[in-house]
C-alpha positions as CSV (number, residue, x, y, z in Angstrom):
1,S,0.0,0.0,0.0
2,A,1.0,3.6,-0.4
3,N,1.0,4.1,3.4
4,D,3.4,1.1,3.9
5,F,5.7,2.5,1.3
6,V,5.8,6.0,2.8
7,N,6.2,4.6,6.3
8,G,9.3,2.7,5.1
9,Q,11.0,5.9,4.1
10,K,12.9,8.4,6.2
11,L,11.4,11.4,4.4
12,V,9.3,12.4,1.4
13,V,10.6,14.6,-1.4
14,V,8.2,16.4,-3.7
15,P,10.3,18.5,-6.1
16,L,7.4,19.9,-8.2
17,L,8.1,22.7,-10.6
18,S,4.8,22.8,-12.4
19,G,1.2,21.9,-11.8
20,S,-1.8,23.2,-9.8
21,G,-4.0,22.3,-7.0
22,M,-3.3,21.0,-3.5
23,R,-1.0,18.0,-3.3
24,I,-2.9,15.5,-1.2
25,K,0.1,13.1,-1.1
26,I,2.0,15.8,0.9
27,V,-0.8,16.0,3.4
28,E,-0.9,12.2,3.6
29,A,2.8,12.0,4.2
30,M,2.5,14.7,6.9
31,A,-0.3,12.8,8.6
32,L,2.1,9.8,8.7
33,A,4.6,12.0,10.5
34,K,7.0,12.0,7.6
35,P,9.2,15.0,7.0
36,V,8.4,16.6,3.6
37,V,10.9,18.4,1.4
38,T,9.2,20.2,-1.4
39,T,9.1,23.4,-3.5
40,S,6.9,26.5,-3.1
41,L,4.7,25.1,-5.9
42,G,4.6,21.7,-4.3
43,I,3.3,23.1,-1.0
44,E,0.9,25.5,-2.6
45,G,-2.5,25.4,-0.9
46,I,-1.0,23.9,2.2
47,A,-0.2,26.6,4.8
48,A,2.7,24.8,6.3
49,E,5.5,26.9,7.8
50,N,8.9,26.4,6.2
51,G,11.3,24.7,8.6
52,R,8.5,23.9,11.1
53,E,6.0,21.5,9.4
54,A,7.9,21.1,6.0
55,V,11.1,22.1,4.3
56,I,10.5,24.3,1.3
57,E,13.3,24.9,-1.2
58,D,13.0,26.1,-4.8
59,E,16.7,25.9,-5.8
60,P,18.1,22.4,-6.6
61,Q,21.3,22.9,-4.5
62,Q,19.4,24.1,-1.4
63,M,16.9,21.2,-1.8
64,A,19.7,18.7,-2.1
65,S,21.4,20.2,1.0
66,A,18.1,20.1,2.9
67,I,17.5,16.4,2.0
68,M,21.1,15.4,3.0
69,G,20.7,17.4,6.2
70,L,17.6,15.6,7.2
71,L,18.9,12.2,6.2
72,N,21.9,12.8,8.5
73,D,19.8,14.2,11.5
74,A,17.3,11.8,13.0
75,A,16.3,14.2,15.7
76,K,15.4,16.9,13.1
77,R,13.5,14.4,11.0
78,E,11.5,13.3,14.1
79,Q,10.8,16.9,15.1
80,L,9.7,17.9,11.6
81,G,7.6,14.7,11.4
82,I,5.8,15.4,14.7
83,A,5.1,19.0,13.7
84,A,3.9,17.8,10.3
85,A,1.5,15.2,11.8
86,S,0.1,17.8,14.2
87,F,-0.4,20.3,11.4
88,A,-2.1,17.7,9.2
89,R,-4.4,16.7,12.0
90,E,-5.3,20.3,13.0
91,N,-5.9,21.5,9.4
92,F,-7.0,18.4,7.5
93,G,-8.3,15.9,10.1
94,S,-11.9,14.9,10.2
95,K,-12.8,17.3,13.1
96,A,-11.2,20.2,11.3
97,L,-12.9,19.5,8.0
98,V,-16.3,19.0,9.7
99,E,-15.9,22.4,11.6
100,K,-15.0,24.1,8.3
101,Q,-18.0,22.5,6.6
102,L,-20.4,23.5,9.4
103,S,-19.0,27.1,9.3
104,F,-19.6,27.2,5.6
105,Y,-23.2,26.0,6.0
106,Q,-23.8,28.5,8.8
107,Q,-22.6,31.3,6.6
108,L,-25.0,30.2,3.8
109,L,-27.9,30.1,6.3
110,G,-27.0,33.5,7.7
111,N,-26.3,32.3,11.2
């Protein structure tokens, strides 16, 4: 399964340079407490903070350096993964999504 594959990795790299829409695979990796290294375009639509819930690098050398840094620093990977999982739960978990949906309906109804 995709979850088994991601769980078997130390981190997830999403070096997107084109495309549109939110990358659900990034949110899924974050929910699995995996550190994510991606580009500004890759994280588009996901309000994660660079260096806190994900690593965002647009230049190839900086991205490679960030990847190597995380591969060599288990504590940083764990810290980033924990923050990523918390972010995913708070922003994309069932409770958060239901609250957003209820708020939307309340606005429609004028309450």
